[in-house]
N, CA, C and O atoms as a GROMACS GRO file, in nm:
protein
  448
    1MET      N    1  -5.925   5.266 -13.862
    1MET     CA    2  -6.057   5.265 -13.909
    1MET      C    3  -6.087   5.178 -14.063
    1MET      O    4  -5.992   5.181 -14.141
    2ASP      N    5  -6.180   5.120 -14.096
    2ASP     CA    6  -6.200   5.061 -14.177
    2ASP      C    7  -6.335   5.197 -14.290
    2ASP      O    8  -6.414   5.277 -14.240
    3GLY      N    9  -6.311   5.172 -14.443
    3GLY     CA   10  -6.370   5.294 -14.473
    3GLY      C   11  -6.317   5.352 -14.585
    3GLY      O   12  -6.208   5.321 -14.632
    4LEU      N   13  -6.406   5.450 -14.636
    4LEU     CA   14  -6.329   5.510 -14.722
    4LEU      C   15  -6.315   5.664 -14.685
    4LEU      O   16  -6.403   5.748 -14.668
    5THR      N   17  -6.159   5.674 -14.676
    5THR     CA   18  -6.123   5.801 -14.641
    5THR      C   19  -6.009   5.869 -14.769
    5THR      O   20  -5.979   5.816 -14.876
    6ILE      N   21  -5.972   5.972 -14.724
    6ILE     CA   22  -5.874   6.059 -14.794
    6ILE      C   23  -5.767   5.975 -14.857
    6ILE      O   24  -5.742   5.960 -14.976
    7SER      N   25  -5.705   5.921 -14.747
    7SER     CA   26  -5.548   5.847 -14.783
    7SER      C   27  -5.612   5.723 -14.863
    7SER      O   28  -5.554   5.694 -14.968
    8ASN      N   29  -5.729   5.644 -14.824
    8ASN     CA   30  -5.794   5.551 -14.879
    8ASN      C   31  -5.779   5.566 -15.046
    8ASN      O   32  -5.702   5.520 -15.131
    9LEU      N   33  -5.879   5.643 -15.047
    9LEU     CA   34  -5.864   5.720 -15.174
    9LEU      C   35  -5.785   5.727 -15.263
    9LEU      O   36  -5.790   5.689 -15.380
   10ASP      N   37  -5.684   5.796 -15.185
   10ASP     CA   38  -5.585   5.809 -15.325
   10ASP      C   39  -5.482   5.697 -15.322
   10ASP      O   40  -5.385   5.709 -15.397
   11LYS      N   41  -5.488   5.615 -15.264
   11LYS     CA   42  -5.446   5.452 -15.291
   11LYS      C   43  -5.491   5.422 -15.414
   11LYS      O   44  -5.443   5.414 -15.526
   12MET      N   45  -5.609   5.404 -15.357
   12MET     CA   46  -5.717   5.352 -15.470
   12MET      C   47  -5.692   5.384 -15.627
   12MET      O   48  -5.674   5.306 -15.721
   13LEU      N   49  -5.698   5.566 -15.619
   13LEU     CA   50  -5.670   5.616 -15.762
   13LEU      C   51  -5.531   5.601 -15.801
   13LEU      O   52  -5.502   5.581 -15.919
   14GLU      N   53  -5.441   5.610 -15.707
   14GLU     CA   54  -5.312   5.564 -15.735
   14GLU      C   55  -5.247   5.410 -15.826
   14GLU      O   56  -5.153   5.383 -15.901
   15THR      N   57  -5.338   5.354 -15.776
   15THR     CA   58  -5.299   5.197 -15.782
   15THR      C   59  -5.419   5.111 -15.872
   15THR      O   60  -5.407   5.001 -15.926
   16GLY      N   61  -5.533   5.196 -15.868
   16GLY     CA   62  -5.622   5.159 -15.949
   16GLY      C   63  -5.654   5.008 -15.888
   16GLY      O   64  -5.651   4.907 -15.959
   17LYS      N   65  -5.685   5.006 -15.744
   17LYS     CA   66  -5.722   4.850 -15.677
   17LYS      C   67  -5.839   4.898 -15.588
   17LYS      O   68  -5.842   5.008 -15.534
   18THR      N   69  -5.942   4.796 -15.577
   18THR     CA   70  -6.087   4.885 -15.458
   18THR      C   71  -5.979   4.789 -15.320
   18THR      O   72  -5.884   4.711 -15.322
   19THR      N   73  -6.073   4.858 -15.205
   19THR     CA   74  -6.012   4.890 -15.050
   19THR      C   75  -5.974   4.690 -15.053
   19THR      O   76  -5.874   4.638 -15.004
   20SER      N   77  -6.047   4.641 -15.099
   20SER     CA   78  -6.048   4.500 -15.113
   20SER      C   79  -5.908   4.442 -15.161
   20SER      O   80  -5.870   4.344 -15.098
   21GLN      N   81  -5.827   4.487 -15.262
   21GLN     CA   82  -5.766   4.491 -15.323
   21GLN      C   83  -5.626   4.508 -15.242
   21GLN      O   84  -5.525   4.439 -15.241
   22LEU      N   85  -5.658   4.618 -15.180
   22LEU     CA   86  -5.581   4.659 -15.093
   22LEU      C   87  -5.514   4.639 -14.990
   22LEU      O   88  -5.395   4.653 -14.961
   23LYS      N   89  -5.630   4.596 -14.920
   23LYS     CA   90  -5.602   4.468 -14.778
   23LYS      C   91  -5.557   4.393 -14.822
   23LYS      O   92  -5.437   4.386 -14.796
   24GLN      N   93  -5.619   4.271 -14.929
   24GLN     CA   94  -5.535   4.173 -14.963
   24GLN      C   95  -5.338   4.211 -14.960
   24GLN      O   96  -5.256   4.172 -14.878
   25SER      N   97  -5.318   4.289 -15.071
   25SER     CA   98  -5.185   4.316 -15.066
   25SER      C   99  -5.089   4.360 -14.926
   25SER      O  100  -4.973   4.339 -14.892
   26GLN      N  101  -5.191   4.423 -14.874
   26GLN     CA  102  -5.148   4.498 -14.740
   26GLN      C  103  -5.081   4.338 -14.625
   26GLN      O  104  -4.970   4.340 -14.572
   27PHE      N  105  -5.166   4.239 -14.613
   27PHE     CA  106  -5.166   4.154 -14.612
   27PHE      C  107  -5.075   4.058 -14.649
   27PHE      O  108  -5.001   4.004 -14.566
   28LYS      N  109  -5.071   4.018 -14.824
   28LYS     CA  110  -4.969   3.955 -14.857
   28LYS      C  111  -4.810   3.992 -14.832
   28LYS      O  112  -4.713   3.917 -14.820
   29ASN      N  113  -4.821   4.138 -14.828
   29ASN     CA  114  -4.669   4.201 -14.787
   29ASN      C  115  -4.622   4.186 -14.601
   29ASN      O  116  -4.510   4.190 -14.552
   30LYS      N  117  -4.727   4.172 -14.548
   30LYS     CA  118  -4.731   4.156 -14.368
   30LYS      C  119  -4.653   4.023 -14.361
   30LYS      O  120  -4.545   4.001 -14.307
   31VAL      N  121  -4.745   3.931 -14.438
   31VAL     CA  122  -4.722   3.761 -14.438
   31VAL      C  123  -4.576   3.760 -14.476
   31VAL      O  124  -4.502   3.710 -14.391
   32LEU      N  125  -4.518   3.804 -14.586
   32LEU     CA  126  -4.380   3.766 -14.680
   32LEU      C  127  -4.306   3.834 -14.643
   32LEU      O  128  -4.202   3.817 -14.706
   33LYS      N  129  -4.291   3.949 -14.532
   33LYS     CA  130  -4.191   4.020 -14.472
   33LYS      C  131  -4.176   3.906 -14.354
   33LYS      O  132  -4.071   3.850 -14.322
   34GLU      N  133  -4.318   3.884 -14.289
   34GLU     CA  134  -4.256   3.792 -14.164
   34GLU      C  135  -4.219   3.652 -14.178
   34GLU      O  136  -4.176   3.586 -14.084
   35SER      N  137  -4.240   3.594 -14.325
   35SER     CA  138  -4.184   3.469 -14.362
   35SER      C  139  -4.011   3.507 -14.411
   35SER      O  140  -3.930   3.415 -14.412
   36LEU      N  141  -3.976   3.620 -14.442
   36LEU     CA  142  -3.854   3.646 -14.418
   36LEU      C  143  -3.767   3.678 -14.345
   36LEU      O  144  -3.646   3.660 -14.357
   37ASP      N  145  -3.842   3.740 -14.241
   37ASP     CA  146  -3.711   3.736 -14.101
   37ASP      C  147  -3.745   3.588 -14.030
   37ASP      O  148  -3.696   3.584 -13.918
   38LYS      N  149  -3.809   3.480 -14.062
   38LYS     CA  150  -3.764   3.344 -13.999
   38LYS      C  151  -3.679   3.298 -14.084
   38LYS      O  152  -3.686   3.326 -14.204
   39PRO      N  153  -3.582   3.214 -14.030
   39PRO     CA  154  -3.473   3.180 -14.094
   39PRO      C  155  -3.558   3.024 -14.168
   39PRO      O  156  -3.641   2.969 -14.097
   40ALA      N  157  -3.539   2.983 -14.266
   40ALA     CA  158  -3.582   2.885 -14.364
   40ALA      C  159  -3.533   2.753 -14.290
   40ALA      O  160  -3.416   2.733 -14.257
   41GLU      N  161  -3.659   2.652 -14.266
   41GLU     CA  162  -3.585   2.542 -14.221
   41GLU      C  163  -3.629   2.480 -14.298
   41GLU      O  164  -3.730   2.501 -14.365
   42THR      N  165  -3.522   2.349 -14.301
   42THR     CA  166  -3.455   2.254 -14.391
   42THR      C  167  -3.576   2.144 -14.352
   42THR      O  168  -3.657   2.132 -14.260
   43PHE      N  169  -3.542   2.064 -14.485
   43PHE     CA  170  -3.662   1.904 -14.463
   43PHE      C  171  -3.647   1.877 -14.358
   43PHE      O  172  -3.724   1.886 -14.262
   44SER      N  173  -3.503   1.826 -14.368
   44SER     CA  174  -3.463   1.702 -14.259
   44SER      C  175  -3.524   1.792 -14.138
   44SER      O  176  -3.628   1.744 -14.093
   45SER      N  177  -3.489   1.885 -14.091
   45SER     CA  178  -3.504   1.962 -13.950
   45SER      C  179  -3.669   1.942 -13.921
   45SER      O  180  -3.717   1.897 -13.818
   46THR      N  181  -3.748   1.992 -14.049
   46THR     CA  182  -3.869   1.957 -14.056
   46THR      C  183  -3.949   1.814 -13.998
   46THR      O  184  -4.040   1.806 -13.916
   47LEU      N  185  -3.878   1.705 -14.074
   47LEU     CA  186  -3.922   1.564 -14.067
   47LEU      C  187  -3.854   1.541 -13.920
   47LEU      O  188  -3.936   1.504 -13.835
   48LYS      N  189  -3.717   1.558 -13.874
   48LYS     CA  190  -3.680   1.549 -13.745
   48LYS      C  191  -3.818   1.596 -13.596
   48LYS      O  192  -3.854   1.507 -13.518
   49ASN      N  193  -3.873   1.737 -13.586
   49ASN     CA  194  -3.920   1.786 -13.548
   49ASN      C  195  -4.037   1.712 -13.527
   49ASN      O  196  -4.083   1.699 -13.414
   50ALA      N  197  -4.102   1.649 -13.651
   50ALA     CA  198  -4.234   1.609 -13.686
   50ALA      C  199  -4.181   1.472 -13.577
   50ALA      O  200  -4.228   1.443 -13.466
   51ILE      N  201  -4.090   1.416 -13.639
   51ILE     CA  202  -4.086   1.269 -13.531
   51ILE      C  203  -4.066   1.263 -13.396
   51ILE      O  204  -4.090   1.172 -13.316
   52HIS      N  205  -4.015   1.384 -13.380
   52HIS     CA  206  -3.970   1.379 -13.199
   52HIS      C  207  -4.155   1.437 -13.178
   52HIS      O  208  -4.207   1.358 -13.099
   53SER      N  209  -4.230   1.515 -13.212
   53SER     CA  210  -4.339   1.559 -13.151
   53SER      C  211  -4.438   1.411 -13.189
   53SER      O  212  -4.535   1.396 -13.116
   54VAL      N  213  -4.422   1.336 -13.265
   54VAL     CA  214  -4.510   1.174 -13.271
   54VAL      C  215  -4.423   1.158 -13.143
   54VAL      O  216  -4.459   1.176 -13.027
   55ASP      N  217  -4.333   1.129 -13.178
   55ASP     CA  218  -4.266   1.005 -13.002
   55ASP      C  219  -4.330   1.077 -12.839
   55ASP      O  220  -4.356   1.036 -12.726
   56LYS      N  221  -4.334   1.188 -12.905
   56LYS     CA  222  -4.386   1.246 -12.775
   56LYS      C  223  -4.515   1.227 -12.730
   56LYS      O  224  -4.543   1.201 -12.613
   57LEU      N  225  -4.614   1.243 -12.844
   57LEU     CA  226  -4.735   1.212 -12.767
   57LEU      C  227  -4.729   1.067 -12.773
   57LEU      O  228  -4.765   1.020 -12.665
   58GLN      N  229  -4.703   0.996 -12.842
   58GLN     CA  230  -4.701   0.802 -12.802
   58GLN      C  231  -4.651   0.805 -12.628
   58GLN      O  232  -4.719   0.750 -12.541
   59LYS      N  233  -4.499   0.891 -12.594
   59LYS     CA  234  -4.471   0.898 -12.478
   59LYS      C  235  -4.620   0.920 -12.395
   59LYS      O  236  -4.679   0.836 -12.327
   60ASP      N  237  -4.656   1.051 -12.422
   60ASP     CA  238  -4.744   1.060 -12.351
   60ASP      C  239  -4.871   0.983 -12.321
   60ASP      O  240  -4.897   0.956 -12.204
   61ALA      N  241  -4.945   0.950 -12.412
   61ALA     CA  242  -5.030   0.811 -12.437
   61ALA      C  243  -4.996   0.709 -12.345
   61ALA      O  244  -5.088   0.645 -12.295
   62ASP      N  245  -4.838   0.674 -12.305
   62ASP     CA  246  -4.805   0.562 -12.256
   62ASP      C  247  -4.816   0.564 -12.156
   62ASP      O  248  -4.867   0.472 -12.093
   63THR      N  249  -4.761   0.695 -12.094
   63THR     CA  250  -4.789   0.752 -11.932
   63THR      C  251  -4.913   0.728 -11.857
   63THR      O  252  -4.936   0.689 -11.742
   64MET      N  253  -5.009   0.776 -11.988
   64MET     CA  254  -5.164   0.778 -11.897
   64MET      C  255  -5.202   0.663 -11.926
   64MET      O  256  -5.313   0.631 -11.884
   65VAL      N  257  -5.161   0.610 -11.969
   65VAL     CA  258  -5.253   0.408 -12.013
   65VAL      C  259  -5.197   0.357 -11.858
   65VAL      O  260  -5.263   0.299 -11.772
   66GLN      N  261  -5.032   0.406 -11.850
   66GLN     CA  262  -5.006   0.372 -11.736
   66GLN      C  263  -5.064   0.413 -11.636
   66GLN      O  264  -5.056   0.326 -11.548
   67LYS      N  265  -5.108   0.480 -11.610
   67LYS     CA  266  -5.143   0.596 -11.484
   67LYS      C  267  -5.303   0.554 -11.451
   67LYS      O  268  -5.353   0.562 -11.338
   68LEU      N  269  -5.371   0.510 -11.569
   68LEU     CA  270  -5.506   0.420 -11.535
   68LEU      C  271  -5.490   0.309 -11.492
   68LEU      O  272  -5.552   0.265 -11.395
   69ALA      N  273  -5.407   0.248 -11.554
   69ALA     CA  274  -5.341   0.101 -11.500
   69ALA      C  275  -5.365   0.096 -11.407
   69ALA      O  276  -5.469   0.039 -11.376
   70THR      N  277  -5.261   0.170 -11.287
   70THR     CA  278  -5.187   0.215 -11.177
   70THR      C  279  -5.351   0.283 -11.090
   70THR      O  280  -5.356   0.315 -10.971
   71GLY      N  281  -5.447   0.289 -11.173
   71GLY     CA  282  -5.525   0.363 -11.064
   71GLY      C  283  -5.477   0.565 -11.009
   71GLY      O  284  -5.518   0.642 -10.923
   72GLU      N  285  -5.396   0.569 -11.094
   72GLU     CA  286  -5.391   0.736 -11.056
   72GLU      C  287  -5.466   0.799 -11.067
   72GLU      O  288  -5.519   0.857 -10.972
   73THR      N  289  -5.504   0.813 -11.211
   73THR     CA  290  -5.638   0.868 -11.280
   73THR      C  291  -5.738   0.775 -11.337
   73THR      O  292  -5.712   0.669 -11.394
   74LYS      N  293  -5.842   0.821 -11.318
   74LYS     CA  294  -5.986   0.780 -11.345
   74LYS      C  295  -5.999   0.832 -11.441
   74LYS      O  296  -6.089   0.760 -11.486
   75ASN      N  297  -5.978   0.921 -11.535
   75ASN     CA  298  -6.023   1.036 -11.632
   75ASN      C  299  -6.070   0.920 -11.798
   75ASN      O  300  -6.021   0.966 -11.901
   76ILE      N  301  -6.127   0.829 -11.810
   76ILE     CA  302  -6.083   0.774 -11.922
   76ILE      C  303  -6.068   0.839 -11.998
   76ILE      O  304  -5.954   0.858 -12.042
   77PRO      N  305  -6.193   0.911 -12.053
   77PRO     CA  306  -6.201   1.026 -12.184
   77PRO      C  307  -6.037   1.068 -12.231
   77PRO      O  308  -5.987   1.038 -12.339
   78GLU      N  309  -5.988   1.125 -12.149
   78GLU     CA  310  -5.900   1.204 -12.160
   78GLU      C  311  -5.781   1.106 -12.217
   78GLU      O  312  -5.717   1.118 -12.321
   79VAL      N  313  -5.771   0.987 -12.096
   79VAL     CA  314  -5.686   0.865 -12.137
   79VAL      C  315  -5.731   0.836 -12.340
   79VAL      O  316  -5.648   0.851 -12.431
   80LEU      N  317  -5.830   0.807 -12.354
   80LEU     CA  318  -5.884   0.799 -12.498
   80LEU      C  319  -5.806   0.872 -12.557
   80LEU      O  320  -5.697   0.858 -12.613
   81ILE      N  321  -5.887   0.969 -12.532
   81ILE     CA  322  -5.805   1.132 -12.625
   81ILE      C  323  -5.608   1.080 -12.647
   81ILE      O  324  -5.536   1.051 -12.743
   82SER      N  325  -5.597   1.088 -12.546
   82SER     CA  326  -5.415   1.119 -12.589
   82SER      C  327  -5.391   1.001 -12.663
   82SER      O  328  -5.325   1.014 -12.765
   83VAL      N  329  -5.448   0.842 -12.621
   83VAL     CA  330  -5.413   0.760 -12.744
   83VAL      C  331  -5.454   0.745 -12.901
   83VAL      O  332  -5.430   0.672 -12.997
   84GLU      N  333  -5.530   0.856 -12.868
   84GLU     CA  334  -5.652   0.832 -13.026
   84GLU      C  335  -5.549   0.937 -13.093
   84GLU      O  336  -5.516   0.917 -13.210
   85LYS      N  337  -5.489   1.064 -13.013
   85LYS     CA  338  -5.426   1.186 -13.121
   85LYS      C  339  -5.284   1.136 -13.121
   85LYS      O  340  -5.217   1.204 -13.199
   86ALA      N  341  -5.178   0.994 -13.032
   86ALA     CA  342  -5.084   0.964 -13.064
   86ALA      C  343  -5.082   0.857 -13.213
   86ALA      O  344  -4.988   0.844 -13.292
   87ASP      N  345  -5.226   0.785 -13.218
   87ASP     CA  346  -5.222   0.713 -13.300
   87ASP      C  347  -5.242   0.778 -13.414
   87ASP      O  348  -5.192   0.737 -13.518
   88ILE      N  349  -5.324   0.894 -13.410
   88ILE     CA  350  -5.365   0.948 -13.538
   88ILE      C  351  -5.200   1.038 -13.579
   88ILE      O  352  -5.207   1.063 -13.699
   89ALA      N  353  -5.133   1.064 -13.551
   89ALA     CA  354  -5.004   1.121 -13.563
   89ALA      C  355  -4.914   1.036 -13.650
   89ALA      O  356  -4.859   1.066 -13.756
   90LEU      N  357  -4.911   0.881 -13.554
   90LEU     CA  358  -4.843   0.785 -13.641
   90LEU      C  359  -4.878   0.741 -13.767
   90LEU      O  360  -4.794   0.689 -13.841
   91ARG      N  361  -4.980   0.755 -13.795
   91ARG     CA  362  -5.070   0.708 -13.914
   91ARG      C  363  -5.001   0.810 -14.031
   91ARG      O  364  -4.946   0.791 -14.140
   92LEU      N  365  -5.034   0.931 -13.947
   92LEU     CA  366  -5.034   1.049 -14.068
   92LEU      C  367  -4.818   1.047 -14.089
   92LEU      O  368  -4.750   1.108 -14.172
   93MET      N  369  -4.784   0.975 -14.003
   93MET     CA  370  -4.584   0.979 -14.016
   93MET      C  371  -4.612   0.902 -14.087
   93MET      O  372  -4.565   0.930 -14.197
   94MET      N  373  -4.676   0.796 -14.087
   94MET     CA  374  -4.627   0.660 -14.152
   94MET      C  375  -4.708   0.713 -14.310
   94MET      O  376  -4.663   0.638 -14.396
   95GLN      N  377  -4.782   0.787 -14.358
   95GLN     CA  378  -4.840   0.786 -14.513
   95GLN      C  379  -4.731   0.905 -14.482
   95GLN      O  380  -4.754   0.960 -14.589
   96VAL      N  381  -4.642   0.980 -14.430
   96VAL     CA  382  -4.566   1.077 -14.518
   96VAL      C  383  -4.390   1.027 -14.594
   96VAL      O  384  -4.317   1.061 -14.687
   97ARG      N  385  -4.392   0.916 -14.464
   97ARG     CA  386  -4.273   0.825 -14.464
   97ARG      C  387  -4.308   0.717 -14.628
   97ARG      O  388  -4.207   0.668 -14.679
   98ASN      N  389  -4.427   0.692 -14.690
   98ASN     CA  390  -4.461   0.633 -14.755
   98ASN      C  391  -4.453   0.710 -14.893
   98ASN      O  392  -4.408   0.660 -14.995
   99LYS      N  393  -4.499   0.830 -14.884
   99LYS     CA  394  -4.494   0.934 -14.963
   99LYS      C  395  -4.368   0.965 -15.053
   99LYS      O  396  -4.357   0.974 -15.175
  100VAL      N  397  -4.220   0.989 -14.889
  100VAL     CA  398  -4.109   1.010 -14.926
  100VAL      C  399  -4.040   0.910 -14.988
  100VAL      O  400  -3.945   0.938 -15.061
  101ILE      N  401  -4.075   0.792 -14.968
  101ILE     CA  402  -3.982   0.690 -15.025
  101ILE      C  403  -4.049   0.662 -15.189
  101ILE      O  404  -3.981   0.622 -15.284
  102ASP      N  405  -4.170   0.688 -15.195
  102ASP     CA  406  -4.261   0.651 -15.314
  102ASP      C  407  -4.146   0.788 -15.435
  102ASP      O  408  -4.116   0.778 -15.554
  103ALA      N  409  -4.120   0.874 -15.355
  103ALA     CA  410  -4.107   0.997 -15.428
  103ALA      C  411  -3.909   0.951 -15.463
  103ALA      O  412  -3.841   0.983 -15.561
  104TYR      N  413  -3.889   0.911 -15.402
  104TYR     CA  414  -3.743   0.882 -15.390
  104TYR      C  415  -3.709   0.771 -15.494
  104TYR      O  416  -3.616   0.772 -15.575
  105GLN      N  417  -3.841   0.636 -15.465
  105GLN     CA  418  -3.807   0.554 -15.578
  105GLN      C  419  -3.841   0.611 -15.727
  105GLN      O  420  -3.773   0.560 -15.816
  106GLU      N  421  -3.913   0.686 -15.759
  106GLU     CA  422  -3.945   0.762 -15.873
  106GLU      C  423  -3.810   0.885 -15.911
  106GLU      O  424  -3.804   0.962 -16.006
  107ILE      N  425  -3.743   0.871 -15.834
  107ILE     CA  426  -3.628   0.970 -15.866
  107ILE      C  427  -3.535   0.915 -15.914
  107ILE      O  428  -3.477   0.955 -16.015
  108MET      N  429  -3.498   0.786 -15.833
  108MET     CA  430  -3.408   0.674 -15.856
  108MET      C  431  -3.421   0.636 -15.990
  108MET      O  432  -3.309   0.633 -16.042
  109LYS      N  433  -3.538   0.597 -16.092
  109LYS     CA  434  -3.590   0.581 -16.222
  109LYS      C  435  -3.535   0.651 -16.305
  109LYS      O  436  -3.498   0.614 -16.417
  110MET      N  437  -3.520   0.801 -16.239
  110MET     CA  438  -3.513   0.900 -16.381
  110MET      C  439  -3.335   0.875 -16.429
  110MET      O  440  -3.230   0.858 -16.365
  111GLN      N  441  -3.372   0.884 -16.574
  111GLN     CA  442  -3.234   0.827 -16.635
  111GLN      C  443  -3.170   0.991 -16.648
  111GLN      O  444  -3.232   1.098 -16.651
  112VAL      N  445  -3.030   0.964 -16.655
  112VAL     CA  446  -2.961   1.094 -16.650
  112VAL      C  447  -2.904   1.147 -16.809
  112VAL      O  448  -2.844   1.254 -16.821
   0.00000   0.00000   0.00000
C-alpha cells in the first residue's frame, strides 16, 4: 500500500528522503541486485549473439519470401514486415561494425 504509513514516516525521518526518493532508491537497489546476480556478458559474446540474431532474421525473411514465391503463403504484409526487420537489423549491425572499426583505428593511432 502506497502512502504515508508509520514505517514510511520512520524511514523518511531516518534518511531525510521523501517517499519518491525512497522508492527510487529501493528500485535502484533491486536493479543492482539483479544485475549482480547475472553473470557478466563479454563484448565478444554480445557481438556474437547480435550477429546470430541478425542471421536468424535474414534466414526467416528468406524462407518467408520463398514461401510467398512458391505460393505456400499469401500474407504479403507479413513477408514485407519480416524482410524489413531483417533489413533494419542488418543496417544496424553494419553501423555498429563501422563504429567498432573507427574505435579500433583511433586506438591504433594512440602513442604509447
